[in-house]
C-alpha positions in Angstrom: -49.6 45.5 -23.6 -49.4 44.1 -20.2 -49.3 40.7 -21.4 -46.3 41.8 -23.4 -44.6 43.2 -20.4 -45.1 40.2 -18.7 -43.8 38.1 -21.4 -40.5 40.6 -21.5 -40.2 40.0 -17.9 -40.4 36.1 -18.0 -37.8 36.1 -20.6 -35.5 38.4 -18.7 -35.7 36.6 -15.8 -35.3 33.0 -17.7 -32.0 34.4 -19.1 -30.6 35.4 -15.8 -31.5 32.2 -14.3 -29.8 30.4 -17.0 -26.5 32.6 -16.8 -26.1 32.0 -13.2 -26.5 28.3 -13.4 -24.0 28.1 -16.1 -21.7 30.4 -13.8 -22.2 28.0 -11.0 -21.2 25.0 -12.9 -18.3 26.7 -14.1 -16.9 27.5 -10.6 -17.5 24.0 -9.5 -15.1 22.9 -12.4 -12.8 25.7 -11.8 -12.5 25.3 -8.0 -12.6 21.4 -8.0 -11.3 19.4 -10.8 -10.8 15.7 -10.5 -9.5 15.9 -6.9 -7.5 13.7 -4.6 -10.3 12.0 -3.0 -11.8 10.9 -6.2 -12.1 7.1 -6.6 -9.8 5.7 -8.8 -10.8 4.1 -12.4 -13.0 1.1 -12.4 -11.7 -1.8 -14.4 -14.3 -2.6 -17.2 -12.9 -6.2 -17.0 -11.8 -6.9 -13.0 -10.3 -10.4 -14.6 -7.1 -8.5 -15.8 -4.7 -5.8 -14.7 -6.1 -2.1 -14.8 -3.2 -1.2 -16.9 -4.0 -4.3 -19.3 -7.7 -4.7 -19.9 -7.0 -6.2 -23.4 -5.0 -8.9 -21.6 -2.2 -8.3 -24.0 0.2 -10.1 -21.2 -2.1 -13.2 -21.5 -2.4 -13.1 -17.5 -4.1 -15.8 -15.6 -5.3 -15.2 -12.1 -3.3 -16.9 -9.3 -6.4 -17.9 -6.9 -4.0 -18.9 -4.1 -2.7 -15.4 -3.4 -5.5 -13.6 -4.6 -8.6 -12.3 -2.7 -11.4 -10.0 -2.7 -11.9 -10.0 1.0 -15.6 -10.1 0.1 -16.3 -12.8 3.3 -17.0 -12.2 7.1 -13.7 -13.8 8.1 -10.1 -14.1 7.0 -9.5 -17.3 4.6 -6.9 -18.8 6.7 -6.5 -21.5 4.2 -4.8 -18.6 2.2 -3.6 -16.3 4.9 -1.5 -16.7 8.1 -2.2 -14.3 10.9 1.4 -13.4 12.4 1.1 -14.5 16.1 -1.7 -16.9 15.5 -1.2 -19.9 17.8 2.0 -18.3 18.7 3.5 -18.8 15.2 5.5 -16.1 14.0 7.1 -16.1 10.5 10.8 -15.4 10.4 10.6 -14.8 14.4 9.0 -11.3 13.7 6.7 -9.9 16.4 6.4 -6.5 15.0 8.8 -3.3 14.9 8.9 -2.2 18.2 7.3 -0.1 20.1 4.4 -1.8 18.1 3.8 -5.6 18.6 1.4 -7.7 16.2 -1.9 -8.6 17.8 -4.0 -11.5 15.9 -7.2 -9.3 17.1 -6.0 -6.4 14.9 -6.7 -8.4 11.4 -10.2 -8.4 10.7 -12.2 -8.6 7.3 -15.2 -6.4 7.4 -17.1 -4.3 4.9 -15.7 -6.4 2.4 -12.0 -5.3 3.0 -9.2 -6.8 4.8 -8.3 -4.2 7.9 -4.8 -3.9 9.5 -5.8 -2.2 12.6 -3.5 0.2 14.8 -4.5 0.3 18.3 -3.2 2.3 21.4 -3.6 -0.7 23.7 -1.2 -0.2 27.0 -2.7 -3.3 28.6 -1.9 -5.7 25.8 0.4 -8.5 26.7 3.5 -7.1 25.3 6.9 -9.3 25.0 8.4 -8.5 28.4 12.1 -8.7 27.6 12.7 -8.2 23.9 13.7 -4.9 22.4 15.1 -3.1 19.1 17.7 -0.7 18.8 17.1 2.2 16.1 19.7 4.9 15.7 21.5 4.1 19.1 17.9 4.3 20.9 16.4 1.3 22.7 12.8 0.5 22.1 10.8 -1.9 24.0 7.3 -3.4 23.1 4.7 -1.2 24.5 1.4 0.9 24.3 0.9 -0.1 20.3 -0.4 -2.7 18.6 -0.7 -3.6 15.0 -1.1 -6.6 12.8 0.5 -8.6 9.8 -1.0 -11.1 7.5 1.0 -13.3 5.4 0.2 -15.7 2.5 0.4 -19.3 3.0 1.5 -19.9 -0.8 4.6 -18.5 -2.8 4.9 -17.6 -6.4 7.6 -16.1 -8.6 6.8 -13.2 -11.1 3.6 -12.0 -12.0 1.5 -8.8 -11.9 0.6 -7.8 -8.4 -2.5 -5.5 -8.0 -4.1 -4.1 -4.6 -6.5 -1.5 -4.0 -6.1 0.1 -0.8 -6.2 3.2 1.6 -3.2 3.6 4.0 -3.8 4.5 7.7 -4.0 7.9 8.9 -1.5 7.8 11.5 1.9 7.7 12.2 2.2 4.2 11.2 3.4 2.5 8.1 0.9 0.8 5.4 3.0 -1.9 3.6 2.8 -4.3 0.7 5.9 -6.4 0.7 7.3 -9.8 0.4 10.2 -12.3 1.7 11.6 -15.4 0.1 14.1 -18.2 0.9 17.1 -16.3 -0.5 16.8 -13.7 2.3 15.9 -11.1 0.1 12.6 -8.6 0.4 10.9 -6.9 -2.2 8.8 -3.8 -0.7 6.2 -2.8 -3.2 5.4 0.1 -0.9 5.6 1.2 2.5 3.0 4.0 3.0 2.9 6.7 6.1 0.0 8.5 5.5 -0.1 10.3 8.7 3.1 11.7 9.2 2.6 15.1 11.1 5.4 17.2 9.4 6.4 15.9 6.1 4.0 16.2 3.3 5.6 14.1 0.8 5.5 11.2 3.2 1.5 11.2 2.9 2.3 10.8 -0.8 4.8 8.4 -0.9 5.1 4.5 -1.9 8.8 3.8 -0.5 10.0 1.0 -2.8 12.8 -1.3 -1.7 14.7 -4.4 -3.1 16.8 -5.6 -0.1 19.1 -8.6 0.3 19.3 -10.1 4.0 21.8 -12.8 2.5 25.2 -12.8 4.6 27.0 -13.7 1.3 25.8 -10.5 -0.5 27.7 -7.6 0.2 24.4 -5.7 0.3 23.4 -7.3 3.6 23.7 -5.2 6.5 26.0 -3.7 7.9 28.4 -3.6 4.9 25.9 -1.6 2.2 23.0 -1.0 4.9 20.5 -3.6 3.1 18.9 -2.0 0.3 20.0 -2.9 -3.2 17.7 -0.4 -4.5 15.3 2.1 -3.0 13.2 4.9 -4.5 10.4 7.2 -3.0 7.5 6.8 -5.5 5.8 10.2 -5.3 2.0 10.0 -6.3 -0.4 13.0 -6.6 -2.7 12.0 -3.4 -2.5 11.6 0.3 -2.4 7.8 0.3 -4.7 8.1 3.5 -7.5 10.0 1.8 -8.8 7.6 -0.9 -8.6 4.1 -2.2 -6.2 4.0 -5.1 -4.9 1.0 -7.3 -1.2 0.1 -7.3 0.4 -2.5 -9.9 3.6 -4.3 -9.9 4.8 -6.1 -12.9 7.5 -8.6 -11.4 9.5 -10.3 -13.8 13.4 -11.5 -14.3 14.3 -8.5 -16.3 12.6 -5.5 -14.9 9.7 -4.5 -12.6 7.3 -1.8 -13.1 5.0 0.4 -10.8 1.6 1.4 -11.9 -0.8 4.2 -10.4 -4.3 3.7 -11.3 -3.6 1.8 -14.6 -0.8 4.4 -15.3 2.8 3.6 -15.6 4.6 5.5 -13.0 7.1 8.1 -14.6 10.1 6.8 -12.3 8.3 3.0 -12.2 10.2 1.0 -14.2 13.4 -0.6 -12.5 15.3 -3.0 -14.8 17.9 -5.7 -14.1 20.3 -4.4 -16.7 20.4 -0.8 -15.4 20.5 -2.1 -11.6 23.3 -4.5 -12.2 25.4 -2.2 -14.6 24.8 -4.4 -17.4 25.5 -7.5 -15.4 28.7 -6.6 -13.9 27.2 -6.5 -10.4 24.6 -9.4 -10.6 24.4 -9.5 -6.9 21.9 -6.5 -7.1 19.2 -8.3 -8.7 17.9 -10.6 -5.6 14.3 -11.1 -6.8 14.7 -14.4 -8.7 13.0 -16.1 -6.0 9.6 -17.6 -4.9 7.8 -15.0 -2.3 5.4 -14.8 0.3 3.1 -11.7 0.5 2.9 -9.7 3.6 0.5 -6.8 4.5 1.5 -5.3 7.8 1.5 -2.0 9.9 4.7 -1.1 11.7 5.9 1.8 13.8 8.9 3.3 12.3 10.6 5.5 15.0 12.6 7.6 12.5 9.2 8.8 11.2 7.5 9.5 14.5 5.7 7.3 16.6 1.9 7.4 17.5 0.7 8.6 21.1 -2.6 7.9 22.8 -4.2 11.1 21.7 -3.3 10.1 17.9 -5.2 7.2 18.3 -8.8 7.7 19.9 -10.2 5.1 17.4 -8.0 2.3 15.6 -6.1 3.2 12.7 -7.2 1.4 9.6 -5.1 0.1 6.7 -7.9 -1.1 4.4 -7.4 -3.6 1.4 -10.4 -4.0 -0.6 -8.4 -6.8 -2.8 -5.1 -8.3 -3.7 -5.1 -10.2 -7.3 -2.2 -11.7 -8.7 -1.6 -12.6 -12.5 0.7 -14.7 -13.9 1.6 -15.7 -17.3 -0.5 -18.3 -19.0 
């Protein structure tokens, strides 16, 4: 009899334990589904874009402008650090009040890191300024960095795995070319203090700086096309994979291997079926840029915002072109 009671108590205990266990698992999935900080999908075959793992596009890696950043120093056969040996492409020393420092572009932990520091004792340019919305900004207090490819390329699939800086500073992936045009794959602002939308935004731009193009400033203020590509997570919270397929007829934007709903920009639509051809300005070889800049209209970091350097981290850049 005592044995039977013991057996009954044991069975009851086991049933209750299983019920609580199942209930706990259910709560976990209900309260914490695939959250914003989860790692992006891992490519089964890293030789091809995440969105085209079967390589239907016949992509071939362009090693001149691709890098896994898995060494201990930056490969300066591929990349120029803006300001190294006092050389500044496009005479661009940074967007005031921040200035580029060669010490702020480092490779560590198998990543390229663009650092932003509060560094008031840096050797800032003594006379240059920039004017934004009528306000004059001198170069002071904040240092950032820029890294630029030494080789150019035309058309292809650019894929970057990165995490933006968690500060009031841009984390940008963009290009420049000889035709005075610029393609901004993204300008991220992962540390905006008041606008949550900016924390989840890839600011995409096609810009012309050609004086013979009517979209050159100040006529139409530069941008030929601009869009706020909103993503589901704060870009400073975790690494994500962003892909950009650039052709003579369209640009497509992918996030973690999926085509973004607003991520297709076509030449036909942009140029009004060809009646406005000066809008499609991307048919030119480009250099790749990674950099961080202050955008005064979005906020400027203070000393208390940068007790330690903010880090824009790039795990890899891969550029494929058609075979």
